PANUMAR-120589 format. One record per residue (C-alpha): residue in one letter; x, y, z; residue number from 1. Coordinates in pm, 1 decimal, padded with zeros to 6 digits, always signed. Example, Ala and Ser with C-alpha at 12.3 -4.5 7.8 and 13.67 -1.06 7.14 Angstrom:
<recs>
REC rest        X        Y        Z  nr
REC    a +01230.0 -00450.0 +00780.0   1
REC    s +01367.0 -00106.0 +00714.0   2
</recs>
This chain:
<recs>
REC rest        X        Y        Z  nr
REC    m +00519.3 -06362.2 -11924.5   1
REC    t +00371.7 -06706.6 -11858.0   2
REC    q +00063.9 -06765.4 -12068.2   3
REC    r -00239.9 -06955.1 -11951.8   4
REC    t -00407.6 -07147.5 -12230.3   5
REC    s -00708.6 -07306.4 -12059.9   6
REC    s -01060.4 -07202.3 -12154.1   7
REC    t -01341.9 -07162.3 -11905.9   8
REC    p -01667.1 -07330.2 -12016.6   9
REC    g -01981.4 -07131.1 -11944.4  10
REC    p -02313.8 -07248.9 -11809.2  11
REC    q -02486.0 -07173.3 -12140.3  12
REC    g -02225.0 -07344.7 -12359.1  13
REC    g -01910.4 -07211.9 -12513.6  14
REC    t -01621.2 -07034.4 -12348.2  15
REC    a -01649.9 -06700.1 -12173.7  16
REC    t -01483.9 -06543.6 -12477.7  17
REC    e -01729.6 -06701.1 -12721.0  18
REC    r -02032.5 -06599.5 -12515.5  19
REC    q -01926.0 -06237.0 -12483.7  20
REC    i -01836.7 -06208.1 -12852.0  21
REC    a -02173.1 -06356.3 -12949.0  22
REC    e -02353.5 -06107.5 -12724.8  23
REC    a -02157.1 -05818.4 -12869.1  24
REC    e -02236.5 -05932.1 -13222.5  25
REC    a -02604.5 -05954.9 -13136.2  26
REC    h -02642.6 -05616.9 -12966.9  27
REC    s -02384.1 -05377.7 -13114.8  28
REC    a -02351.9 -05226.2 -13459.6  29
REC    h -02084.9 -05398.5 -13667.6  30
REC    n -01871.8 -05093.5 -13735.8  31
REC    y -01559.2 -05279.9 -13621.3  32
REC    h -01423.1 -05627.7 -13687.4  33
REC    p -01232.7 -05703.2 -13364.5  34
REC    l -01001.1 -05994.6 -13317.5  35
REC    p -01161.0 -06276.0 -13114.1  36
REC    v -01029.8 -06173.6 -12773.5  37
REC    v -01215.6 -06020.6 -12477.3  38
REC    i -00986.1 -05819.6 -12252.0  39
REC    a -01066.4 -05795.3 -11882.9  40
REC    e -00753.9 -05646.8 -11720.2  41
REC    a -00439.3 -05465.7 -11828.4  42
REC    e -00118.8 -05322.0 -11688.2  43
REC    g +00177.2 -05170.9 -11868.9  44
REC    a +00226.5 -05346.3 -12202.5  45
REC    w +00029.0 -05656.9 -12101.3  46
REC    v -00341.9 -05737.3 -12110.2  47
REC    t -00535.1 -06033.6 -11969.5  48
REC    d -00849.2 -06177.8 -12125.1  49
REC    v -01162.9 -06310.5 -11953.2  50
REC    e -01012.4 -06659.3 -11940.1  51
REC    g -00684.9 -06555.2 -11781.7  52
REC    r -00467.1 -06563.0 -12094.0  53
REC    r -00208.4 -06286.8 -12121.9  54
REC    y -00094.3 -06095.7 -12429.2  55
REC    v +00154.4 -05823.4 -12515.0  56
REC    d -00038.5 -05526.6 -12653.9  57
REC    m +00157.2 -05422.1 -12963.1  58
REC    l -00113.2 -05178.4 -13080.4  59
REC    a -00156.2 -04957.1 -12772.1  60
REC    g -00494.9 -04823.6 -12874.0  61
REC    y -00355.0 -04677.6 -13197.5  62
REC    s -00117.5 -04466.8 -12979.8  63
REC    a -00380.9 -04370.7 -12719.9  64
REC    l -00190.4 -04592.7 -12474.6  65
REC    n +00156.7 -04449.9 -12530.9  66
REC    f +00216.7 -04468.7 -12153.9  67
REC    g +00079.5 -04820.6 -12126.0  68
REC    h -00225.8 -04952.3 -11946.5  69
REC    a -00307.4 -04818.1 -11600.7  70
REC    h +00006.8 -04608.8 -11563.0  71
REC    p +00028.7 -04532.6 -11188.5  72
REC    r +00078.9 -04158.3 -11234.7  73
REC    l -00219.5 -04127.8 -11466.7  74
REC    v -00444.9 -04347.8 -11254.3  75
REC    a -00351.7 -04146.5 -10945.0  76
REC    a -00426.3 -03818.1 -11121.5  77
REC    a -00764.5 -03950.0 -11236.4  78
REC    k -00858.2 -04090.8 -10894.3  79
REC    a -00768.7 -03767.4 -10717.5  80
REC    q -00978.8 -03564.5 -10958.8  81
REC    l -01272.0 -03807.0 -10944.2  82
REC    e -01304.4 -03727.1 -10575.5  83
REC    r -01314.6 -03350.0 -10638.6  84
REC    v -01511.2 -03256.3 -10953.0  85
REC    t -01541.9 -03420.3 -11294.3  86
REC    l -01761.3 -03187.3 -11500.7  87
REC    t -01873.0 -02826.1 -11489.3  88
REC    s -01936.4 -02763.2 -11861.3  89
REC    r -01770.2 -02459.4 -12013.2  90
REC    a -02049.1 -02243.0 -11870.1  91
REC    f -01818.9 -02203.6 -11568.0  92
REC    h -01445.6 -02197.7 -11505.3  93
REC    h -01282.5 -02479.3 -11309.9  94
REC    d -00948.6 -02489.2 -11135.1  95
REC    r -00771.8 -02727.2 -11375.8  96
REC    f -00856.2 -02560.4 -11704.7  97
REC    a -00620.3 -02261.4 -11713.6  98
REC    r -00315.6 -02462.0 -11611.1  99
REC    f -00388.7 -02739.8 -11860.8 100
REC    c -00419.1 -02493.4 -12147.7 101
REC    a -00107.5 -02300.2 -12043.6 102
REC    e +00112.4 -02607.8 -12000.0 103
REC    l -00004.0 -02780.2 -12317.9 104
REC    a +00051.9 -02459.1 -12513.9 105
REC    e +00403.1 -02436.1 -12368.5 106
REC    l +00480.0 -02799.2 -12459.1 107
REC    c +00378.7 -02721.2 -12817.2 108
REC    g +00557.9 -02386.7 -12833.2 109
REC    m +00223.3 -02220.4 -12898.6 110
REC    e -00002.0 -01967.7 -12725.5 111
REC    m -00358.7 -02098.3 -12712.3 112
REC    v -00548.0 -02425.1 -12675.0 113
REC    l -00899.9 -02524.3 -12772.5 114
REC    p -00971.5 -02853.9 -12591.4 115
REC    m -01216.7 -03112.0 -12719.8 116
REC    n -01270.1 -03484.3 -12659.2 117
REC    t -01200.6 -03708.3 -12957.1 118
REC    g -00953.5 -03685.4 -13240.4 119
REC    a -01228.0 -03640.8 -13496.2 120
REC    e -01371.4 -03351.5 -13293.1 121
REC    a -01027.8 -03190.3 -13290.9 122
REC    v -00995.2 -03225.9 -13668.6 123
REC    e -01342.4 -03075.6 -13717.5 124
REC    t -01234.1 -02794.0 -13487.8 125
REC    a -00919.4 -02740.3 -13693.7 126
REC    v -01124.8 -02724.6 -14014.3 127
REC    k -01354.3 -02461.9 -13864.0 128
REC    t -01054.6 -02272.7 -13728.1 129
REC    a -00878.9 -02265.4 -14064.6 130
REC    r -01190.5 -02150.3 -14247.4 131
REC    k -01271.1 -01876.1 -13999.1 132
REC    w -00908.1 -01759.8 -13999.9 133
REC    g -00920.7 -01755.9 -14379.1 134
REC    y -01225.8 -01531.5 -14384.7 135
REC    r -01139.2 -01304.9 -14091.9 136
REC    v -00762.2 -01275.0 -14126.0 137
REC    k -00656.7 -01374.7 -14477.4 138
REC    g -00958.5 -01215.5 -14642.9 139
REC    v -01083.6 -01508.7 -14852.1 140
REC    p -01434.5 -01433.2 -14987.9 141
REC    d -01711.1 -01592.2 -14782.3 142
REC    g -01786.4 -01952.6 -14873.0 143
REC    q -01475.7 -02001.3 -15090.0 144
REC    a -01219.7 -02133.7 -14839.1 145
REC    k -01027.4 -02437.8 -14960.3 146
REC    i -00824.5 -02685.3 -14754.7 147
REC    i -00565.7 -02909.3 -14921.4 148
REC    v -00537.7 -03266.3 -14791.6 149
REC    a -00344.5 -03578.7 -14895.0 150
REC    d -00469.7 -03902.6 -15043.1 151
REC    g -00456.6 -04198.8 -14809.4 152
REC    n -00537.7 -03968.1 -14521.3 153
REC    f -00716.5 -04070.7 -14204.2 154
REC    h -00843.8 -03785.6 -13989.7 155
REC    g -01160.9 -03945.9 -13852.0 156
REC    r -01501.6 -04061.0 -13969.2 157
REC    t -01740.6 -03767.7 -13928.8 158
REC    t -01941.8 -03661.9 -14233.2 159
REC    t -01712.6 -03370.7 -14314.8 160
REC    i -01392.6 -03568.2 -14263.0 161
REC    i -01494.3 -03865.0 -14477.6 162
REC    s -01582.1 -03613.1 -14748.8 163
REC    f -01209.0 -03578.6 -14816.7 164
REC    s -01116.8 -03941.5 -14745.9 165
REC    t -00990.1 -04157.8 -15031.3 166
REC    d -01077.6 -04480.7 -14848.6 167
REC    p -01388.7 -04635.3 -15007.7 168
REC    e -01482.9 -04814.0 -14683.8 169
REC    a -01489.1 -04488.3 -14490.6 170
REC    r -01663.2 -04287.9 -14764.3 171
REC    a -01909.8 -04505.2 -14957.8 172
REC    d -02284.0 -04456.3 -14893.1 173
REC    f -02238.4 -04153.8 -14664.7 174
REC    g -02289.5 -03871.7 -14914.6 175
REC    p -02371.6 -03600.7 -15000.1 176
REC    y -02021.9 -03485.8 -14917.5 177
REC    t -01894.6 -03159.4 -14774.4 178
REC    p -01717.5 -02939.8 -15032.7 179
REC    g -01410.8 -02723.6 -14979.6 180
REC    f -01128.1 -02977.3 -14995.0 181
REC    e -00872.8 -03067.6 -15261.9 182
REC    v -00685.5 -03397.6 -15244.6 183
REC    v -00324.2 -03424.4 -15365.2 184
REC    p -00082.3 -03720.1 -15357.7 185
REC    y +00085.0 -03768.7 -15020.0 186
REC    g +00452.9 -03684.0 -15031.6 187
REC    d +00428.1 -03495.1 -15363.9 188
REC    l +00538.9 -03141.7 -15280.8 189
REC    a +00506.0 -03016.4 -15638.9 190
REC    a +00142.3 -03128.9 -15657.0 191
REC    l +00068.5 -02963.9 -15324.0 192
REC    e +00232.2 -02637.7 -15428.4 193
REC    a +00040.5 -02637.0 -15757.6 194
REC    a -00288.9 -02681.6 -15571.9 195
REC    v -00240.2 -02372.0 -15355.2 196
REC    d -00434.9 -02071.4 -15479.8 197
REC    d -00576.8 -01748.7 -15339.8 198
REC    s -00868.5 -01932.6 -15177.4 199
REC    t -00649.6 -02184.6 -14995.1 200
REC    v -00663.5 -02136.9 -14619.2 201
REC    a -00481.8 -02447.9 -14495.8 202
REC    v -00290.9 -02763.5 -14573.1 203
REC    l -00401.7 -03046.2 -14341.6 204
REC    l -00161.6 -03341.1 -14321.3 205
REC    e -00053.4 -03630.9 -14104.6 206
REC    p +00326.4 -03602.5 -14067.9 207
REC    i +00319.6 -03983.4 -14086.6 208
REC    q +00006.2 -04151.8 -14218.2 209
REC    g -00099.0 -04409.4 -13961.2 210
REC    e -00410.7 -04581.9 -14092.5 211
REC    a -00259.4 -04594.8 -14440.7 212
REC    g +00009.1 -04827.9 -14306.5 213
REC    v +00253.8 -04600.0 -14122.7 214
REC    l +00364.7 -04413.8 -14434.9 215
REC    v +00662.5 -04184.3 -14379.9 216
REC    p +00685.6 -03905.2 -14639.9 217
REC    p +01005.4 -03848.9 -14841.5 218
REC    p +01285.7 -03658.9 -14665.8 219
REC    g +01232.9 -03285.8 -14693.4 220
REC    y +00861.6 -03309.8 -14763.7 221
REC    l +00738.5 -03161.7 -14436.6 222
REC    a +01000.1 -02887.7 -14453.5 223
REC    g +00883.6 -02815.7 -14806.6 224
REC    v +00521.2 -02796.8 -14695.2 225
REC    r +00627.2 -02553.7 -14422.4 226
REC    r +00808.6 -02336.8 -14680.7 227
REC    v +00519.7 -02333.9 -14928.7 228
REC    t +00253.8 -02256.7 -14669.6 229
REC    a +00462.5 -01977.1 -14515.7 230
REC    e +00533.1 -01820.1 -14854.0 231
REC    r +00171.5 -01837.5 -14969.8 232
REC    g +00002.5 -01726.0 -14647.6 233
REC    v -00158.2 -02064.4 -14578.1 234
REC    l -00189.3 -02245.9 -14243.6 235
REC    f +00004.2 -02569.5 -14202.3 236
REC    v -00217.6 -02792.1 -13985.1 237
REC    a -00037.4 -03102.9 -13856.9 238
REC    d -00260.9 -03388.9 -13744.9 239
REC    e -00037.4 -03542.8 -13477.9 240
REC    i -00318.9 -03741.0 -13316.9 241
REC    q -00137.4 -04072.7 -13373.1 242
REC    s +00217.1 -03955.9 -13448.2 243
REC    g +00250.1 -03703.0 -13166.6 244
REC    l +00328.8 -03710.5 -12795.2 245
REC    g +00633.4 -03933.4 -12806.4 246
REC    r +00541.2 -04209.0 -13050.8 247
REC    t +00817.9 -04140.6 -13306.6 248
REC    g +01098.2 -04063.1 -13061.1 249
REC    r +01024.7 -03690.9 -13052.6 250
REC    t +00737.5 -03504.5 -12888.8 251
REC    f +00600.1 -03438.5 -13238.2 252
REC    a +00677.4 -03616.7 -13565.1 253
REC    c +00722.8 -03277.7 -13734.5 254
REC    e +01035.0 -03227.1 -13522.3 255
REC    h +01224.3 -03485.2 -13728.1 256
REC    e +01246.0 -03221.8 -14002.4 257
REC    g +01278.6 -02924.0 -13770.8 258
REC    v +00927.9 -02811.8 -13862.8 259
REC    v +00682.7 -02621.4 -13644.8 260
REC    p +00336.2 -02605.8 -13804.1 261
REC    d +00084.3 -02328.5 -13747.8 262
REC    v -00160.9 -02566.9 -13582.5 263
REC    y -00121.0 -02895.0 -13395.4 264
REC    v -00415.8 -03133.1 -13379.7 265
REC    l -00373.2 -03364.7 -13080.2 266
REC    g -00566.5 -03652.3 -12926.0 267
REC    k -00527.1 -04018.8 -12828.2 268
REC    a -00221.8 -04019.2 -12595.1 269
REC    l -00323.5 -03678.0 -12456.9 270
REC    g -00581.1 -03863.7 -12246.5 271
REC    g -00326.8 -04120.6 -12129.8 272
REC    g -00555.1 -04408.4 -12224.9 273
REC    v -00777.5 -04304.7 -11932.8 274
REC    v -01024.1 -04053.4 -12076.9 275
REC    p -01078.9 -03907.9 -12425.2 276
REC    v -00890.6 -03578.6 -12455.1 277
REC    s -00809.0 -03384.5 -12771.6 278
REC    a -00703.2 -03033.0 -12853.1 279
REC    v -00622.4 -02783.4 -13123.7 280
REC    v -00312.2 -02583.0 -13029.7 281
REC    s -00200.5 -02272.7 -13215.0 282
REC    s -00113.4 -01904.8 -13197.1 283
REC    r -00327.9 -01624.9 -13063.7 284
REC    e -00371.0 -01494.5 -13418.9 285
REC    v -00525.7 -01823.1 -13531.0 286
REC    l -00732.0 -01943.7 -13234.7 287
REC    g -00816.9 -01588.8 -13137.7 288
REC    v -01071.0 -01576.2 -13421.8 289
REC    f -01332.2 -01758.1 -13210.1 290
REC    r -01598.1 -01569.9 -13017.8 291
REC    p -01837.4 -01710.9 -12754.0 292
REC    g -02105.4 -01933.4 -12904.8 293
REC    e -01919.4 -02010.9 -13227.7 294
REC    h -01779.6 -02346.9 -13117.8 295
REC    g -01793.7 -02562.7 -12810.6 296
REC    s -01831.7 -02895.2 -12632.6 297
REC    t -02003.0 -02982.3 -12305.0 298
REC    f -01726.1 -03223.2 -12207.2 299
REC    g -01434.6 -03052.8 -12383.9 300
REC    g -01176.2 -02940.7 -12128.9 301
REC    n -01361.9 -03099.2 -11837.0 302
REC    p -01182.4 -03120.3 -11498.3 303
REC    l -01110.8 -03493.1 -11521.4 304
REC    a -00970.2 -03457.2 -11872.7 305
REC    c -00755.1 -03161.5 -11771.6 306
REC    a -00618.7 -03342.6 -11464.8 307
REC    v -00511.2 -03641.8 -11672.5 308
REC    g -00387.6 -03420.9 -11956.8 309
REC    l -00176.0 -03219.7 -11716.3 310
REC    e -00005.4 -03535.9 -11597.0 311
REC    v +00056.4 -03642.7 -11957.0 312
REC    v +00220.5 -03307.1 -12030.3 313
REC    a +00435.4 -03340.7 -11717.7 314
REC    m +00547.6 -03688.5 -11820.5 315
REC    l +00638.9 -03572.2 -12169.4 316
REC    r +00826.5 -03272.2 -12036.7 317
REC    s +01085.6 -03505.2 -11886.0 318
REC    g +01180.1 -03642.7 -12228.6 319
REC    e +01192.4 -03996.0 -12085.3 320
REC    y +00924.4 -04140.5 -12309.5 321
REC    q +01053.0 -03977.4 -12626.6 322
REC    g +01395.6 -04120.2 -12543.9 323
REC    r +01255.5 -04470.2 -12490.6 324
REC    a +01066.8 -04452.5 -12820.3 325
REC    a +01383.8 -04346.5 -13001.5 326
REC    e +01607.9 -04612.3 -12844.8 327
REC    l +01364.2 -04902.6 -12861.6 328
REC    g +01249.5 -04781.4 -13202.3 329
REC    d +01600.9 -04820.1 -13340.0 330
REC    h +01607.9 -05174.4 -13202.6 331
REC    l +01261.4 -05251.5 -13342.1 332
REC    h +01349.4 -05136.6 -13691.9 333
REC    a +01682.2 -05321.3 -13688.0 334
REC    e +01497.2 -05643.1 -13603.2 335
REC    l +01233.7 -05579.5 -13868.7 336
REC    a +01506.7 -05516.4 -14125.7 337
REC    g +01624.1 -05870.6 -14052.7 338
REC    l +01278.1 -06008.8 -14125.3 339
REC    l +01269.6 -05807.0 -14445.4 340
REC    g +01609.1 -05940.4 -14550.2 341
REC    a +01492.1 -06295.3 -14481.5 342
REC    g +01199.9 -06251.6 -14719.2 343
REC    l +00941.5 -06271.5 -14440.3 344
REC    l +00818.9 -05919.4 -14518.6 345
REC    t +00795.1 -05723.1 -14842.4 346
REC    q +00827.0 -05375.2 -14690.7 347
REC    v +00879.5 -05208.2 -14354.0 348
REC    r +00800.9 -04843.6 -14280.2 349
REC    g +00792.6 -04632.7 -13970.3 350
REC    r +00974.4 -04421.9 -13716.6 351
REC    g +01033.6 -04468.9 -13345.8 352
REC    l +00812.3 -04732.3 -13183.8 353
REC    w +00581.1 -04737.0 -13484.0 354
REC    a +00596.2 -04961.3 -13787.3 355
REC    g +00387.7 -05075.8 -14080.8 356
REC    l +00472.3 -05422.6 -14213.5 357
REC    d +00363.4 -05550.0 -14553.7 358
REC    i +00305.4 -05925.7 -14558.4 359
REC    p +00398.2 -06132.7 -14867.0 360
REC    p +00080.5 -06283.2 -15017.5 361
REC    e +00212.5 -06636.9 -14975.6 362
REC    r +00237.7 -06579.3 -14599.4 363
REC    g -00123.2 -06473.1 -14559.6 364
REC    t -00321.5 -06155.2 -14518.7 365
REC    g -00268.3 -05900.7 -14245.9 366
REC    r -00579.7 -06033.2 -14076.5 367
REC    a -00454.7 -06392.9 -14088.6 368
REC    v -00120.1 -06293.9 -13936.9 369
REC    s -00297.6 -06090.1 -13667.6 370
REC    e -00516.0 -06388.6 -13578.5 371
REC    d -00216.3 -06621.8 -13566.2 372
REC    l -00023.7 -06380.6 -13343.4 373
REC    l -00324.2 -06372.2 -13111.5 374
REC    t -00278.5 -06746.7 -13051.5 375
REC    r +00087.1 -06675.8 -12972.1 376
REC    g +00010.2 -06408.0 -12713.5 377
REC    v +00067.5 -06092.3 -12920.0 378
REC    l -00197.7 -05835.3 -13015.4 379
REC    v -00157.8 -05642.7 -13341.3 380
REC    k -00404.6 -05514.1 -13600.1 381
REC    d -00419.9 -05529.5 -13976.1 382
REC    t -00500.3 -05253.8 -14224.3 383
REC    h -00549.8 -05254.8 -14602.4 384
REC    t -00540.8 -05634.7 -14643.8 385
REC    e -00165.9 -05697.8 -14653.8 386
REC    t -00039.0 -05472.4 -14374.5 387
REC    i -00010.2 -05497.3 -13997.9 388
REC    r +00087.4 -05214.9 -13765.1 389
REC    l +00309.4 -05228.1 -13459.9 390
REC    a +00274.6 -04952.0 -13201.2 391
REC    p +00364.9 -05092.0 -12858.7 392
REC    p +00334.2 -04875.1 -12547.7 393
REC    l +00641.0 -04660.8 -12495.6 394
REC    v +00683.5 -04828.0 -12154.6 395
REC    i +00737.5 -05173.4 -12304.6 396
REC    s +01056.1 -05343.5 -12190.1 397
REC    k +01317.3 -05456.5 -12441.8 398
REC    d +01264.7 -05816.8 -12328.0 399
REC    d +00890.7 -05799.0 -12392.7 400
REC    l +00949.6 -05630.3 -12727.3 401
REC    d +01191.2 -05906.9 -12827.7 402
REC    w +00950.1 -06173.2 -12699.5 403
REC    s +00682.2 -06028.4 -12929.5 404
REC    l +00916.8 -06002.1 -13226.8 405
REC    d +01022.5 -06364.9 -13180.3 406
REC    r +00658.0 -06464.8 -13209.8 407
REC    l +00612.7 -06243.8 -13514.1 408
REC    r +00910.1 -06416.2 -13674.7 409
REC    a +00765.2 -06758.3 -13595.9 410
REC    s +00424.7 -06659.5 -13729.6 411
REC    l +00564.5 -06533.9 -14059.1 412
REC    a +00789.2 -06838.7 -14099.1 413
REC    r +00506.5 -07086.5 -14049.2 414
REC    r +00430.1 -07090.0 -14425.0 415
</recs>
């Protein structure tokens, strides 16, 4: 945990960090605003920058790195597959595909899997699935299918997905927008129930809203959504891209209310932080509506992705990582409650090893706190001006978690 603080001057002036950031700014579109760090190596919960400084990664790729950086089991699975075959396209079968689909379906308590690559692709797939199911199975008149979503949602940034976003930054200047969605307040079961009509084919929700600041809905909300959708013949589609696969102390966040949705949308941690892997997982009745040529992806379900995904499923099947998230999550939230009680935070939300922290205005913005923590050897990320998110890898040790929280406490107390 020793931190090196020296900077390496470059032959063209400036440090290695400064030169690489300047080059990135000059040659890449500015669709992100990264913190001023350039990572070169990583292992477990720690990363090392181009100048040899080390940091605890308390973001974990927005949950894509649930198992930490370079987990030996995942790296071994990827290396072994790299030496065999990496891509066939779905024009042909390969020897990893059937087992991946079967074992992921079993983990989810479902029957069928439609693998894709990114989370946004999986959400788009779920939208198409719900609409086609609505027309073919429910009998909604063609072109009238409606999907209910929640305000504050984040499901991706494709044209269709931002059409039902309520975030101006994600939505502005990208119209015209795709119709067929109705937005209701997150956590308001009465509003959701009132929005359901004969044309409604699905309710698409994050069980915990990540990008919005790790918002946990009121107790009973998810169970209520499950009841309403079952009674009204509507699919409950749970976007567990960030909340799923161990992050909250259960395999899926829906499990905290004993809820099983009709459709899981998965991504991020499914690829183990090694390759992009996503999937829509559901019943035969729902995913069985697809016919050849109606949906696809050249890389979706490729051999390398399936090999890594299989290892992820095997690791989750043990329950070890869910247990660590639950135990360390209790410790995390107890420590954060202390910061809240000391007036260093205005609100804390979350579940398991996942938390959203609201910063008092007098202590700076979320960005300012993130930048200060960077100087202290801790990587976090801000959202919505006053909030930072904590989502350390599930493999983080208690000592490293406490080390990071000590630096958070010092950062907040500096003003």
